[in-house]
Each structure stands twice: as C-alpha cells, then as structure tokens.
C-alpha positions in Angstrom: 110.8 -98.4 140.2 109.7 -101.8 141.5 108.8 -102.9 138.0 112.4 -102.1 136.9 113.8 -104.2 139.7 111.5 -107.1 138.5 112.8 -106.5 134.9 116.3 -106.8 136.2 115.8 -110.1 137.9 113.9 -111.5 134.8 116.9 -110.4 132.7 119.3 -112.1 135.1 117.3 -115.3 134.9 117.3 -115.3 131.1 121.0 -114.4 130.9 121.9 -117.1 133.4 120.0 -119.7 131.3 121.6 -118.6 128.0 125.0 -118.4 129.6 124.8 -121.9 130.9 123.7 -123.4 127.5 126.9 -124.1 125.5 127.0 -122.2 122.2 124.0 -120.0 122.8 124.7 -116.3 122.2 122.9 -113.6 124.2 122.0 -111.9 121.0 119.8 -114.9 120.1 117.6 -114.3 123.2 117.8 -110.5 122.5 116.5 -111.0 119.0 113.6 -113.1 120.2 112.6 -110.4 122.8 113.0 -107.6 120.2 110.9 -109.5 117.7 108.2 -109.8 120.4 108.5 -106.1 121.4 105.3 -104.9 119.8 103.3 -107.3 121.8 105.4 -106.8 125.0 105.1 -103.0 124.8 101.4 -103.2 125.2 102.0 -104.7 128.7 105.3 -103.1 129.9 107.3 -99.9 129.2 110.2 -99.5 126.9 112.4 -98.9 130.0 111.3 -102.2 131.4 112.4 -104.0 128.3 115.7 -102.1 128.1 116.5 -102.9 131.8 115.7 -106.5 131.0 118.1 -106.5 128.1 120.9 -104.8 130.0 120.7 -107.2 133.0 120.4 -110.2 130.6 123.5 -109.2 128.7 125.6 -108.6 131.9 124.4 -111.9 133.5 125.1 -113.8 130.3 128.6 -112.3 129.9 129.6 -113.4 133.5 127.8 -116.8 133.6 129.1 -118.0 130.2 132.5 -118.4 131.8 131.2 -121.4 133.8 130.6 -123.8 130.8 133.6 -122.2 129.0 136.0 -122.9 131.8 134.7 -126.3 133.0 133.6 -127.7 129.7 135.7 -125.9 127.1 132.8 -124.4 125.1 133.8 -121.0 123.6 132.1 -117.7 122.9 133.9 -114.7 121.4 134.6 -113.2 124.8 135.8 -116.4 126.4 137.7 -118.1 123.6 141.2 -117.1 124.6 140.5 -118.0 128.2 139.6 -121.6 127.5 143.1 -123.1 127.3 144.5 -121.7 130.5 141.1 -122.2 132.3 140.9 -125.8 131.0 144.5 -126.4 132.2 143.6 -125.2 135.7 140.6 -127.6 135.7 142.8 -130.5 134.8 145.0 -129.5 137.7 142.1 -129.8 140.2 141.6 -126.0 140.4 138.1 -125.6 139.0 136.9 -123.7 142.1 139.8 -121.4 141.7 139.2 -120.6 138.0 135.5 -119.9 138.6 136.4 -117.5 141.4 139.0 -115.8 139.3 136.8 -115.1 136.3 133.9 -114.1 138.5 135.9 -111.6 140.5 137.6 -110.3 137.4 134.3 -109.5 135.7 132.7 -108.0 138.9 135.8 -105.9 139.6 136.1 -104.6 136.1 132.5 -103.3 136.1 133.2 -101.5 139.4 136.4 -99.9 137.9 134.7 -98.8 134.7 131.6 -97.3 136.5 133.9 -95.4 138.8 135.9 -94.0 135.9 132.8 -93.3 133.8 133.1 -89.4 134.2 136.6 -89.5 132.8 135.7 -91.9 130.0 132.6 -89.8 129.0 135.0 -86.9 128.3 138.0 -88.6 126.8 136.6 -91.6 124.8 134.3 -89.7 122.4 137.4 -87.7 121.3 139.4 -90.9 121.1 136.6 -92.5 119.0 136.7 -89.7 116.4 140.5 -89.6 116.2 141.0 -93.4 116.1 138.7 -94.2 113.2 141.3 -93.7 110.3 144.0 -95.5 112.3 142.1 -98.5 113.6 143.8 -100.9 111.2 147.2 -99.5 112.2 146.4 -99.9 115.9 145.3 -103.5 115.4 148.3 -104.3 113.3 150.9 -102.9 115.7 149.2 -104.4 118.7 149.1 -107.8 117.1 152.8 -107.8 116.0 153.9 -106.6 119.4 151.9 -109.2 121.3 153.0 -112.0 118.9 156.6 -111.0 119.5 156.2 -110.6 123.3 154.5 -113.9 123.8 157.0 -116.1 122.0 160.2 -117.4 123.6 162.3 -117.7 120.4 162.4 -117.1 116.7 161.0 -120.5 115.8 157.9 -119.8 118.0 157.5 -116.3 116.5 157.5 -117.7 113.0 154.9 -120.4 113.9 152.7 -117.9 115.8 152.8 -115.4 112.9 151.9 -118.2 110.4 149.0 -119.4 112.6 147.8 -115.8 113.0 147.8 -115.3 109.2 146.2 -118.6 108.5 143.4 -118.1 111.0 142.9 -114.6 109.6 142.6 -116.0 106.1 140.0 -118.5 107.4 138.1 -115.6 109.0 138.2 -113.5 105.9 136.9 -116.3 103.7 134.1 -117.3 106.0 133.0 -113.7 106.7 132.7 -113.0 103.0 129.9 -115.5 102.7 126.3 -114.3 103.0 125.7 -116.6 106.0 124.6 -115.1 109.3 127.5 -114.1 111.5 125.8 -115.8 114.4 126.2 -119.2 112.9 129.7 -118.6 111.3 131.1 -117.3 114.6 129.7 -120.3 116.5 131.2 -122.6 113.9 134.8 -121.3 113.8 135.0 -120.7 117.5 133.8 -124.2 118.3 136.5 -125.6 116.0 139.4 -123.3 116.9 138.9 -123.2 120.6 136.3 -125.7 121.7 136.4 -129.0 120.0 140.1 -128.9 119.2 141.0 -128.2 122.9 138.9 -131.1 124.1 140.1 -133.5 121.4 143.7 -132.7 122.4 142.9 -133.4 126.0 141.5 -136.8 125.0 144.5 -137.6 122.9 146.7 -136.6 125.8 144.9 -139.2 128.0 143.8 -136.4 130.4 141.6 -137.3 133.4 139.7 -135.1 135.8 141.6 -135.1 139.1 140.1 -134.5 142.5 139.0 -130.9 142.6 140.4 -128.9 145.5 137.3 -128.0 147.6 139.0 -125.1 149.3 140.4 -121.9 147.8 140.9 -118.3 149.0 141.4 -115.6 146.3 143.8 -113.0 147.7 143.8 -109.8 145.7 147.4 -108.5 145.6 148.8 -105.6 143.5 149.3 -107.8 140.3 145.7 -109.1 140.5 144.3 -105.7 141.0 146.4 -104.4 138.0 144.9 -107.2 135.9 141.3 -106.3 137.0 142.0 -102.7 136.3 143.5 -103.5 132.9 140.4 -105.5 132.0 138.1 -102.7 133.0 140.1 -100.0 131.1 140.4 -102.2 128.0 136.7 -103.1 128.0 135.8 -99.4 128.2 138.1 -98.6 125.3 136.6 -101.5 123.3 133.2 -100.0 123.7 134.2 -97.0 121.6 136.9 -98.0 119.2 135.5 -99.2 115.9 136.5 -102.8 114.9 137.4 -103.8 118.4 135.7 -106.6 120.4 136.7 -108.9 123.3 139.0 -110.9 120.9 141.0 -107.9 119.9 140.9 -106.5 123.4 142.7 -109.5 124.7 145.7 -108.3 122.7 145.6 -104.9 124.5 144.7 -106.4 127.9 147.7 -108.8 127.9 150.0 -106.0 127.0 148.7 -103.6 129.6 148.6 -106.2 132.4 151.9 -107.8 131.5 150.3 -111.3 131.5 150.9 -114.5 129.4 148.4 -117.2 129.0 151.2 -119.8 128.7 153.0 -118.9 132.0 151.5 -120.7 135.0 152.5 -117.9 137.2 150.5 -115.4 135.1 147.5 -117.6 134.3 145.4 -116.2 137.1 146.2 -112.6 136.1 145.5 -113.4 132.5 142.1 -114.8 133.3 141.3 -111.8 135.6 142.1 -109.4 132.7 140.2 -111.3 130.0 137.1 -111.9 132.0 137.2 -108.3 133.1 137.4 -106.9 129.6 134.5 -109.1 128.5 132.1 -107.8 131.1 133.3 -104.2 130.9 133.0 -104.3 127.1 129.4 -105.6 127.5 128.5 -102.6 129.7 130.2 -100.0 127.6 128.8 -101.2 124.3 125.4 -100.2 125.9 126.6 -96.9 127.4 128.1 -95.9 124.0 124.5 -95.3 122.9 124.3 -92.3 125.2 127.9 -91.0 124.9 128.5 -91.3 121.2 125.1 -92.2 119.9 126.4 -95.4 118.4 125.2 -98.8 119.6 128.1 -101.3 119.6 126.4 -104.6 120.1 123.3 -106.5 119.1 121.6 -105.8 122.4 122.5 -102.1 122.2 120.9 -101.9 118.7 117.7 -103.3 120.1 117.8 -100.8 122.9 118.4 -97.9 120.5 115.2 -98.9 118.7 113.2 -99.1 121.9 114.4 -95.7 123.2 115.1 -93.3 120.4 116.7 -90.6 122.6 118.5 -91.8 125.7 118.7 -89.3 128.6 121.0 -89.1 131.6 118.2 -90.7 133.6 118.2 -93.7 131.4 122.0 -94.0 131.7 121.7 -93.9 135.5 119.0 -96.6 135.5 121.0 -98.8 133.3 124.2 -98.5 135.4 122.3 -99.4 138.5 120.7 -102.3 136.7 124.2 -103.4 135.6 125.4 -103.3 139.2 122.5 -105.3 140.5 122.9 -107.8 137.6 126.6 -108.3 138.1 126.3 -108.6 141.9 123.6 -111.3 141.7 125.4 -113.0 138.8 128.6 -113.1 140.8 126.8 -115.2 143.5 125.1 -117.4 140.8 128.4 -117.9 139.0 130.1 -119.1 142.2 127.2 -121.4 143.2 126.9 -122.9 139.7 130.6 -123.3 139.3 131.0 -125.0 142.7 128.1 -127.4 141.9 129.7 -128.3 138.6 133.1 -128.7 140.3 131.7 -131.2 142.7 130.0 -133.2 139.9 133.1 -133.2 137.6 135.0 -135.4 140.0 132.3 -138.1 139.8 132.1 -138.4 136.0 134.3 -140.1 133.5 136.3 -137.4 131.7 136.4 -139.2 128.4 132.6 -139.7 128.3 132.1 -136.1 129.5 134.4 -134.7 126.8 132.8 -136.7 124.0 129.4 -135.6 125.2 130.4 -132.0 125.2 131.8 -132.3 121.7 128.6 -133.9 120.5 126.5 -131.3 122.2 128.4 -128.5 120.5 128.0 -130.2 117.1 124.3 -130.7 117.6 123.7 -127.1 118.7 125.8 -125.9 115.8 123.8 -127.9 113.2 120.5 -126.8 114.8 121.5 -123.2 114.1 122.9 -124.1 110.6 119.4 -125.5 109.8 117.6 -122.5 111.4 119.6 -119.9 109.4 119.4 -122.1 106.2 123.2 -122.1 106.0 124.8 -124.6 103.5 125.5 -127.8 105.5 128.5 -128.9 103.4 130.2 -125.5 103.5 129.7 -125.2 107.3 130.9 -128.8 107.8 134.1 -127.9 105.9 134.6 -124.8 107.9 134.2 -126.7 111.2 136.7 -129.4 110.1 139.2 -126.8 108.9 138.9 -124.7 112.1 139.2 -127.8 114.3 142.3 -128.9 112.5 143.8 -125.5 112.8 142.9 -125.3 116.4 144.9 -128.5 117.1 148.1 -127.1 115.7 149.1 -124.8 118.6 148.9 -127.8 121.0 151.4 -129.8 119.0 153.7 -126.9 118.2 153.8 -125.7 121.8 152.6 -122.1 121.4 149.6 -120.2 122.7 146.2 -120.4 121.1 145.6 -116.6 121.5 147.4 -116.2 118.2 144.4 -117.8 116.5 142.4 -114.7 117.2 143.7 -113.5 113.9 140.5 -115.0 112.7 138.8 -111.8 113.8 141.7 -109.3 113.9 142.9 -109.7 110.3 139.4 -109.3 108.8 139.0 -106.2 111.0 142.4 -104.8 109.8 141.4 -105.4 106.1 138.0 -103.8 106.5 139.2 -100.7 108.1 142.2 -100.4 105.8 139.9 -100.5 102.8 137.5 -98.0 104.5 140.1 -95.3 105.0 142.2 -95.7 101.8 
C-alpha cells in the first residue's frame, strides 16, 4: 500500500510539471511512461504504474488551469475558460479565478465519486442507447446554446457562421494524417491562445494591481455550477464523441451560465473546470464499467491491466481523491505565486513572451511528429485570424468549439447512416 501512495505522489509531481508547461498534454507524458513500461515493470507492479498514471492525469487536469487562466495558453479542457478567466485577470482578480477553477475541479470530483453507484447503473444503459443518436444530441445542444447565448438575431447569425467556419477548419485539419496531438495544439493555440493575447495587446491592456485578498463563498448558484460540472463530466466519460469541449455546451445549459455575463463568469468557470476534472476521472473509470477506455491515459492503463476488478477501481478512486486534494493546494500556491509576480512585470513583454513560447513549443512538436511545416503554419495563421473575429464582433468565443463539435457530428452521422 505504501508503494501505491509513493506512486500517487510521483504522478502528482509529473502532472504538476506537465500542467505548468504551456502546450504540453498529459498524454505526452503518458506515452513516454507507457513506452518505458517493459523496463519499469521489471522494477514495479502494473498497479504502481496505473496509480501513477491516474494521479498524473488528475493533477495535470487541475494544474493546467494556472497557466491557462493567467497566461492564456489553451488545452482542450480549458479553451473555453480562457476568455472569461483572462478578463478576470485584467480586472485584478487573478487570485479569485485560480480559487474558482481549483474549487470547481475539486468539488466536481467529490460529486461524481459520491454519485458513482448511480452512474454505474444508469450510464452503461445510456451509453448503449445514445450511440446512434450522438450526432443528433450534439446538433440540438449546439443550436440551443448558440441561440441562448446570443442577445439578438445579428449575434445569432455571426455565432452560427463562426461555429460553422470553425467546424470546417476542424474537419479539414483532422482529415490530414498528421498526429492529433500536434493538430489540436496548433488550432487551440490559434483559436483561443494567441488570438486572445493579441487582442489584449491591441486593446492596450495592462496588468492592474492584483487583489491580494479573496474569500470564495459557496452559495446555491455556485454549488449548482459545481454539481453541473460533475454530472456533465460523468456523462462525457460514457457518451461517444463527447469531450470537455462538447461538454461545455451541456454544462452551460445545465448550470444556466453565460461566459459573456460578468455576473455568471464565476459560475461558468466553476462548471467548466469541474467538468474537465470529472471527465478526466470518468474516462478512466469507464474501463471498469463499460470496458471502454475513453482517453489516452485510459488506453495505456487498459494495456497494463487486462482485466480491471472492483479492487482496482477502489484503489484508483482513492488515488484520485489524494491527487485532487494535493493538487488543490498546489494550484492555489502556484496561482498565488504567479499572481504576485504578474503585477511586477510588463504586460506587453509578458504577452509577447507567452506567444513566442507557444509558437516555439508548437514547432518543436511539429518537428518531432514530422508534420509539414508549411501546412501547420497555414493552420496556425488561419486559426489565429478566426480566433480574433469574436473579439471584434462582440460575441463569445465558445462558439468556436465547432472546431471539434462539427467533426464529431459528421463522424457519428456517417457511422449510423
């Protein structure tokens, strides 16, 4: 048992490191560990490696919100949170936004674990029933949310157009034989990262004094948002074609939040951070309940342990609880440290440095995966230009998640014709 606790802390350390490095996906570290598994298994057990992978993925999912919120560097699970989070930072509320996303993720895991007996009965049935209708569910949810989050007909038309254009971009780039790891990094950097920072520079934004004091009071609306994030994340772990991006559509509808409304920004962040962490946990638990790994880390675990028992499930749940608890403290400490530093640096220089760092990391991965440089450069420029449009039009950037939703609709429509 002691060795599993050690594995958990090693996983937290690795997940914290990957979460704090802009643009690095947890699957990258997972792939390295899995590639080394033959050597590692001569020294440790398969359970040791699996606990390490579980804790690493949970820690990464929570810690990655720190650079995403403070620096504007996106991952799939944090992309839609960047604009409202970045807006709060520019209002001097960096400590607040870190506490919001940290508590949202921690609370969502508690909610999903408590409801696990119900989910284990209902969700396998839902998984089988929903397969033929996945594209319909995505389409209806997207149309509903696009309508609900627009104030007038003009905004609805623009939002629909951007949703379609981003979907076409996603479809084109995902049809290429290039690794999804580098293509996702490219389009998310352009749509949500570089474009957001460039607009802040164009708007002559500066980093104001960051409020050093903040108390997060959990009221009914905040609890509803945490609960919505936990429930949505659990559903995502079983529905085919759904990820954190698509889950944002459902979470916003369930929690009644809007990423453009300042009054709802906190609740929106609670819901989106919650669903990201909850989805991370349930993508692993899905191995036991439906026998279907739903993430890269889960696939590696399924190879390490061919038949997962209830004992394995209990161990992984406790590892998740330990990982999210330690990561909560680390997230607050790292976020507060960054918050203090941000007020002492030149915003323009910091923003340009972050943009350059994203580009450098992206091209390192482009070279590593032998992706065509000209093609990826065109994709980056196109996605950045598209990511700038919502700022100037005055609509939410969450509509750009069509980059993942429309390809998913098309794939599942073709699959069940």
